[in-house]
TISE-457535 format. One record per residue (C-alpha): residue number from 1; z, y, x. Coordinates in steps of 0.001 Angstrom, whole numbers, always signed. Layout:
BEGIN
{atom NUM, {Z, Y, X}};
...
//
This chain:
BEGIN
{atom 1, {+117242, +95230, +90008}};
{atom 2, {+115256, +97752, +91983}};
{atom 3, {+113987, +96334, +95254}};
{atom 4, {+113106, +98510, +98229}};
{atom 5, {+109957, +100605, +98013}};
{atom 6, {+107014, +99201, +99933}};
{atom 7, {+103717, +100559, +101138}};
{atom 8, {+100259, +99273, +100280}};
{atom 9, {+100639, +96426, +102765}};
{atom 10, {+103855, +95236, +101104}};
{atom 11, {+105965, +96252, +104121}};
{atom 12, {+108540, +98939, +104803}};
{atom 13, {+108105, +101444, +107597}};
{atom 14, {+110032, +99085, +109856}};
{atom 15, {+107475, +96392, +109102}};
{atom 16, {+109766, +94029, +107217}};
{atom 17, {+108461, +92510, +104050}};
{atom 18, {+110290, +93891, +101016}};
{atom 19, {+108864, +91855, +98135}};
{atom 20, {+111400, +89443, +96645}};
{atom 21, {+111232, +85853, +97870}};
{atom 22, {+111181, +82786, +95640}};
{atom 23, {+114173, +80529, +96290}};
{atom 24, {+113697, +76808, +95570}};
{atom 25, {+115771, +73656, +95923}};
{atom 26, {+114141, +70280, +95454}};
{atom 27, {+117568, +68608, +95234}};
{atom 28, {+120563, +70620, +94103}};
{atom 29, {+123001, +68559, +96208}};
{atom 30, {+121044, +69255, +99394}};
{atom 31, {+122007, +71786, +102072}};
{atom 32, {+118363, +72892, +102260}};
{atom 33, {+116589, +75604, +100292}};
{atom 34, {+113015, +76900, +100491}};
{atom 35, {+112022, +80564, +100636}};
{atom 36, {+108464, +81282, +99484}};
{atom 37, {+106683, +84566, +100210}};
{atom 38, {+104251, +85397, +97386}};
{atom 39, {+102268, +87870, +99509}};
{atom 40, {+101672, +85753, +102617}};
{atom 41, {+101922, +82418, +100722}};
{atom 42, {+104146, +81146, +103544}};
{atom 43, {+107320, +79117, +103175}};
{atom 44, {+110359, +78739, +105395}};
{atom 45, {+113446, +76624, +105069}};
{atom 46, {+117090, +77603, +105215}};
{atom 47, {+120091, +75323, +105458}};
{atom 48, {+123798, +75940, +104822}};
{atom 49, {+126931, +73988, +103954}};
{atom 50, {+127352, +76476, +101087}};
{atom 51, {+124319, +75234, +99179}};
{atom 52, {+125088, +71663, +97999}};
{atom 53, {+125675, +71716, +94210}};
{atom 54, {+126104, +75499, +94303}};
{atom 55, {+123794, +77943, +92550}};
{atom 56, {+123079, +81587, +93275}};
{atom 57, {+123666, +83160, +89863}};
{atom 58, {+123197, +86798, +90889}};
{atom 59, {+123066, +89110, +93888}};
{atom 60, {+124052, +92667, +94652}};
{atom 61, {+124474, +94720, +97804}};
{atom 62, {+123565, +91806, +100075}};
{atom 63, {+126144, +89542, +98407}};
{atom 64, {+125239, +86267, +96708}};
{atom 65, {+127401, +85194, +93770}};
{atom 66, {+127580, +81389, +93977}};
{atom 67, {+128808, +78984, +91289}};
{atom 68, {+129632, +75310, +91765}};
{atom 69, {+130830, +72836, +89134}};
{atom 70, {+133789, +70700, +90141}};
{atom 71, {+132915, +66962, +90340}};
{atom 72, {+133606, +65178, +87040}};
{atom 73, {+134928, +68433, +85525}};
{atom 74, {+131924, +70341, +84270}};
{atom 75, {+134142, +72761, +82335}};
{atom 76, {+135637, +73974, +85628}};
{atom 77, {+133582, +76110, +87991}};
{atom 78, {+134196, +77175, +91576}};
{atom 79, {+133019, +80770, +92010}};
{atom 80, {+132658, +82581, +95314}};
{atom 81, {+130833, +85479, +96953}};
{atom 82, {+129062, +85128, +100280}};
{atom 83, {+127284, +87680, +102472}};
{atom 84, {+124586, +85808, +104473}};
{atom 85, {+124143, +88602, +107046}};
{atom 86, {+127815, +88786, +108021}};
{atom 87, {+129025, +85309, +107087}};
{atom 88, {+131853, +86758, +105018}};
{atom 89, {+133014, +84637, +102076}};
{atom 90, {+135339, +85610, +99203}};
{atom 91, {+136736, +82823, +97039}};
{atom 92, {+137546, +83691, +93430}};
{atom 93, {+139886, +81951, +90964}};
{atom 94, {+138768, +78680, +89402}};
{atom 95, {+136906, +79455, +86181}};
{atom 96, {+137798, +77263, +83203}};
{atom 97, {+136544, +77161, +79598}};
{atom 98, {+133191, +78808, +80332}};
{atom 99, {+130778, +75967, +81078}};
{atom 100, {+127700, +78211, +80668}};
{atom 101, {+127616, +81842, +81662}};
{atom 102, {+125663, +84680, +83232}};
{atom 103, {+127377, +86204, +86265}};
{atom 104, {+127286, +89711, +87752}};
{atom 105, {+129221, +91320, +90612}};
{atom 106, {+129984, +95019, +90957}};
{atom 107, {+129835, +96208, +94585}};
{atom 108, {+131161, +99633, +95590}};
{atom 109, {+129329, +102207, +97744}};
{atom 110, {+130891, +100746, +100906}};
{atom 111, {+129541, +97284, +100160}};
{atom 112, {+132834, +95784, +99003}};
{atom 113, {+132914, +93508, +95922}};
{atom 114, {+135323, +94934, +93333}};
{atom 115, {+134721, +93080, +90060}};
{atom 116, {+133024, +89820, +89044}};
{atom 117, {+132108, +89120, +85412}};
{atom 118, {+131001, +85962, +83623}};
{atom 119, {+129334, +86563, +80260}};
{atom 120, {+129447, +83398, +78176}};
{atom 121, {+126013, +82325, +76953}};
{atom 122, {+127064, +80680, +73670}};
{atom 123, {+130106, +81923, +71739}};
{atom 124, {+130984, +83028, +68213}};
{atom 125, {+131989, +86458, +69517}};
{atom 126, {+130515, +88020, +72689}};
{atom 127, {+132928, +87014, +75452}};
{atom 128, {+133347, +88190, +79051}};
{atom 129, {+135594, +86706, +81758}};
{atom 130, {+136658, +89224, +84434}};
{atom 131, {+138267, +88765, +87860}};
{atom 132, {+138646, +90711, +91100}};
{atom 133, {+138958, +89541, +94723}};
{atom 134, {+142610, +88649, +95246}};
{atom 135, {+143282, +87787, +91587}};
{atom 136, {+144664, +84361, +90646}};
{atom 137, {+143117, +84115, +87176}};
{atom 138, {+140324, +85440, +84945}};
{atom 139, {+140946, +87871, +82080}};
{atom 140, {+139028, +87358, +78816}};
{atom 141, {+137570, +90121, +76644}};
{atom 142, {+135977, +89398, +73242}};
{atom 143, {+133864, +91780, +71180}};
{atom 144, {+135419, +90941, +67802}};
{atom 145, {+134825, +94341, +66177}};
{atom 146, {+131059, +94299, +66718}};
{atom 147, {+129684, +96588, +63941}};
{atom 148, {+126331, +94746, +63897}};
{atom 149, {+127929, +91367, +63380}};
{atom 150, {+128086, +91075, +59539}};
{atom 151, {+124366, +91831, +59039}};
{atom 152, {+123023, +90112, +62146}};
{atom 153, {+125192, +87040, +62354}};
{atom 154, {+126468, +86017, +58898}};
{atom 155, {+124292, +83552, +56934}};
{atom 156, {+125982, +83750, +53529}};
{atom 157, {+125570, +87519, +53121}};
{atom 158, {+129288, +88270, +52947}};
{atom 159, {+130366, +91310, +54942}};
{atom 160, {+133389, +89856, +56722}};
{atom 161, {+132922, +89178, +60452}};
{atom 162, {+135444, +86320, +60167}};
{atom 163, {+133206, +84334, +57806}};
{atom 164, {+133362, +80640, +58702}};
{atom 165, {+129573, +80314, +58592}};
{atom 166, {+129109, +82893, +61355}};
{atom 167, {+126339, +82056, +63785}};
{atom 168, {+126967, +81812, +67483}};
{atom 169, {+126002, +84542, +69889}};
{atom 170, {+123357, +83427, +72395}};
{atom 171, {+123071, +85634, +75463}};
{atom 172, {+119515, +85437, +76806}};
{atom 173, {+119656, +87726, +79832}};
{atom 174, {+122033, +90051, +81684}};
{atom 175, {+121517, +92936, +84120}};
{atom 176, {+124115, +95089, +85876}};
{atom 177, {+123570, +98819, +86298}};
{atom 178, {+126487, +100571, +87939}};
{atom 179, {+129556, +99229, +86171}};
{atom 180, {+127637, +98394, +82980}};
{atom 181, {+126777, +94751, +82247}};
{atom 182, {+123848, +94961, +79837}};
{atom 183, {+123186, +91807, +77769}};
{atom 184, {+120375, +90928, +75392}};
{atom 185, {+121196, +88325, +72750}};
{atom 186, {+119097, +86197, +70443}};
{atom 187, {+119587, +88305, +67284}};
{atom 188, {+118019, +91390, +68849}};
{atom 189, {+121131, +93218, +69979}};
{atom 190, {+121880, +94843, +73325}};
{atom 191, {+125566, +94456, +74219}};
{atom 192, {+126946, +96673, +77001}};
{atom 193, {+130261, +95851, +78674}};
{atom 194, {+131850, +98166, +81254}};
{atom 195, {+133392, +95886, +83895}};
{atom 196, {+135877, +98544, +85027}};
{atom 197, {+136896, +100106, +81684}};
{atom 198, {+136684, +96809, +79734}};
{atom 199, {+134897, +98466, +76807}};
{atom 200, {+131976, +97359, +74621}};
{atom 201, {+129012, +99268, +73205}};
{atom 202, {+126132, +97959, +71087}};
{atom 203, {+122567, +99087, +70382}};
{atom 204, {+119616, +97345, +68735}};
{atom 205, {+116509, +96358, +70678}};
{atom 206, {+113519, +98689, +70144}};
{atom 207, {+111327, +95795, +68963}};
{atom 208, {+112327, +92221, +68300}};
{atom 209, {+110210, +89179, +67493}};
{atom 210, {+111738, +85721, +67369}};
{atom 211, {+110023, +83614, +70024}};
{atom 212, {+109379, +86427, +72498}};
{atom 213, {+110916, +86047, +75947}};
{atom 214, {+112998, +89141, +76816}};
{atom 215, {+113960, +90065, +80376}};
{atom 216, {+116288, +92821, +81587}};
{atom 217, {+115671, +94692, +84847}};
{atom 218, {+118168, +97210, +86260}};
{atom 219, {+116301, +100197, +87698}};
{atom 220, {+118044, +103316, +89024}};
{atom 221, {+120005, +104720, +86052}};
{atom 222, {+118010, +102827, +83433}};
{atom 223, {+117652, +99305, +82174}};
{atom 224, {+114127, +98108, +81423}};
{atom 225, {+113601, +95546, +78662}};
{atom 226, {+110414, +93503, +79074}};
{atom 227, {+109353, +91620, +75971}};
{atom 228, {+106805, +88878, +76607}};
{atom 229, {+104823, +87364, +73730}};
{atom 230, {+104391, +83881, +75169}};
{atom 231, {+101654, +82915, +72764}};
{atom 232, {+99389, +85884, +73383}};
{atom 233, {+97068, +86944, +76154}};
{atom 234, {+98135, +88137, +79578}};
{atom 235, {+98579, +91748, +78453}};
{atom 236, {+101268, +90764, +75946}};
{atom 237, {+104069, +92409, +77953}};
{atom 238, {+105896, +95353, +76398}};
{atom 239, {+108106, +97608, +78524}};
{atom 240, {+110989, +99685, +77189}};
{atom 241, {+113659, +101633, +79067}};
{atom 242, {+117182, +102232, +77863}};
{atom 243, {+119176, +105320, +78762}};
{atom 244, {+122549, +103585, +79081}};
{atom 245, {+124549, +106783, +78596}};
{atom 246, {+122689, +108055, +75525}};
{atom 247, {+121804, +104567, +74183}};
{atom 248, {+118242, +105735, +73528}};
{atom 249, {+115046, +103712, +74003}};
{atom 250, {+111604, +104865, +75103}};
{atom 251, {+108430, +103083, +76176}};
{atom 252, {+107304, +103093, +79794}};
{atom 253, {+104117, +105124, +80136}};
{atom 254, {+101120, +104262, +82309}};
{atom 255, {+102412, +106401, +85158}};
{atom 256, {+105652, +104418, +85252}};
{atom 257, {+103791, +101090, +85176}};
{atom 258, {+101270, +101989, +87873}};
{atom 259, {+102000, +100889, +91453}};
{atom 260, {+104708, +98545, +90189}};
{atom 261, {+105240, +94791, +90299}};
{atom 262, {+107855, +92938, +88261}};
{atom 263, {+109513, +89699, +89344}};
{atom 264, {+111095, +88065, +86300}};
{atom 265, {+113792, +85420, +86023}};
{atom 266, {+116916, +85303, +83930}};
{atom 267, {+119681, +87269, +85640}};
{atom 268, {+117545, +87780, +88747}};
{atom 269, {+114700, +90158, +87901}};
{atom 270, {+113328, +92856, +90198}};
{atom 271, {+111158, +95942, +89959}};
{atom 272, {+109186, +96710, +93134}};
{atom 273, {+107030, +99704, +94031}};
{atom 274, {+103735, +98328, +95322}};
{atom 275, {+100806, +100675, +95772}};
{atom 276, {+97734, +99904, +93684}};
{atom 277, {+99408, +97047, +91775}};
{atom 278, {+100451, +96470, +88189}};
{atom 279, {+101583, +92851, +88129}};
{atom 280, {+104196, +90524, +86671}};
{atom 281, {+105445, +87417, +88505}};
{atom 282, {+107180, +84596, +86639}};
{atom 283, {+108247, +81004, +87194}};
{atom 284, {+107196, +78226, +84899}};
{atom 285, {+105534, +74883, +84363}};
{atom 286, {+103179, +76662, +81951}};
{atom 287, {+101968, +80224, +82390}};
{atom 288, {+102488, +80859, +78683}};
{atom 289, {+105896, +79217, +78258}};
{atom 290, {+108903, +80012, +80428}};
{atom 291, {+111562, +77283, +80713}};
{atom 292, {+113528, +76939, +77482}};
{atom 293, {+116303, +74820, +76066}};
{atom 294, {+116625, +73955, +72386}};
{atom 295, {+120166, +74369, +71081}};
{atom 296, {+121152, +72883, +67738}};
{atom 297, {+123607, +74837, +65597}};
{atom 298, {+126017, +72162, +64357}};
{atom 299, {+126698, +73946, +61068}};
{atom 300, {+123038, +74038, +59996}};
{atom 301, {+119804, +72199, +60599}};
{atom 302, {+118330, +75149, +62491}};
{atom 303, {+117437, +75012, +66164}};
{atom 304, {+117929, +78057, +68346}};
{atom 305, {+116029, +78668, +71538}};
{atom 306, {+117779, +79889, +74658}};
{atom 307, {+116163, +80541, +78000}};
{atom 308, {+117344, +78829, +81158}};
{atom 309, {+118991, +80995, +83815}};
{atom 310, {+118709, +80890, +87593}};
{atom 311, {+121189, +78041, +87749}};
{atom 312, {+119195, +75530, +85752}};
{atom 313, {+120477, +72036, +86604}};
{atom 314, {+117427, +70086, +85455}};
{atom 315, {+114414, +68992, +87482}};
{atom 316, {+111345, +70948, +86499}};
{atom 317, {+107718, +71144, +87501}};
{atom 318, {+107632, +74615, +88998}};
{atom 319, {+105031, +77146, +89978}};
{atom 320, {+104723, +80910, +90237}};
{atom 321, {+102298, +82748, +87986}};
{atom 322, {+101141, +86307, +88612}};
{atom 323, {+99756, +88343, +85722}};
{atom 324, {+97482, +91254, +86574}};
{atom 325, {+98075, +93801, +83799}};
{atom 326, {+94963, +95780, +84766}};
{atom 327, {+92201, +93183, +84693}};
{atom 328, {+93970, +90721, +82368}};
{atom 329, {+93891, +87744, +84735}};
{atom 330, {+96567, +85182, +85541}};
{atom 331, {+96791, +83273, +88823}};
{atom 332, {+98809, +80257, +89883}};
{atom 333, {+100318, +81260, +93226}};
{atom 334, {+101291, +77853, +94664}};
{atom 335, {+98163, +75656, +94972}};
{atom 336, {+99990, +72591, +93638}};
{atom 337, {+103127, +72726, +91492}};
{atom 338, {+106347, +71326, +92960}};
{atom 339, {+109393, +69679, +91388}};
{atom 340, {+112591, +71705, +91779}};
{atom 341, {+116147, +71783, +90473}};
{atom 342, {+116885, +75374, +91524}};
{atom 343, {+114595, +78392, +91353}};
{atom 344, {+115003, +82145, +91366}};
{atom 345, {+114201, +85406, +93139}};
{atom 346, {+116156, +86853, +96076}};
{atom 347, {+115738, +90087, +97995}};
{atom 348, {+114122, +89446, +101352}};
{atom 349, {+116707, +91632, +103095}};
{atom 350, {+119451, +89198, +102068}};
{atom 351, {+118196, +86634, +104570}};
{atom 352, {+116798, +89030, +107169}};
{atom 353, {+119582, +88366, +109720}};
{atom 354, {+121520, +85392, +108363}};
{atom 355, {+124817, +84627, +110092}};
{atom 356, {+125630, +81456, +108148}};
{atom 357, {+122211, +79846, +107759}};
{atom 358, {+120004, +77633, +109853}};
{atom 359, {+116305, +78468, +109553}};
{atom 360, {+113681, +75808, +110069}};
{atom 361, {+109909, +75511, +109751}};
{atom 362, {+108659, +73843, +106595}};
{atom 363, {+105135, +72515, +106043}};
{atom 364, {+102859, +74474, +103750}};
{atom 365, {+103269, +73895, +100004}};
{atom 366, {+99514, +73584, +99719}};
//
């Protein structure tokens, strides 16, 4: 997602900070969340009855898409949209049979939510659940006729996509550009689903190495794929842009990387214009290893690696690492790591004039 352009001081002309803020929760069932400013290194607290056991899975147009598991029914999820500046809330139908998913919301030019999509993380066939405000159920769309599927996903070498040894699809990251939900999956495919036309398109990634951590960032009319070699030095970030209409890839040149900072997290990544900077910000307990989960394929002895999304439910030692792509240095932003259950990036404008939040002073994280 493209954040607002900032000047060399990290502020807009009105003087409001425009860099994304880090959102933390020490306890997921608490009403309190922490907002950390990476430029000033200051933290403030926010509190709302909306927060307990609910996770911000994505954001668009000032709206937060929140997901909450029903008590004792993890396969059922309560999904709603909330606009912190106005206090408006839109409840969506109860979502069943999709215990893990990446969520996006399409907002029209007037700021009204029109479509919400949940892309299942682990399925045999790519699967999307779609609903609209006012609906009473979710519609399901599967990409069964994926032309890449026989070569990319069948172990036995047979050409039928219905082969019983078919591997599961693991969605690693999702970004929304216009009405297009762009997904990167673990076999090196880019799956594109139009949330208004309900159609699929597929294109291969420009480069793919098992073990790299890919991130998708929506930027203007393009989607940027950032491939991070976690075992290499700080400069091991590769940047590619996808023309969604033409389905053509190209590398970002130096001019496109200059004066730009990237804030990376699954489903919540931002590109920010920042004069004189070429940096990448990430979360993690280790600057070389973003949070991962090992998933065992029950039909084989192989383990597949998926990357945790913004709604990770596990406690984790958390810090923010900033990689300077010019001088090759890496810096730990928070002086001492903290333990969190929720982490992610949010646009600072989302909480600029909150109507449904209480703001309180929090002691320094140092």
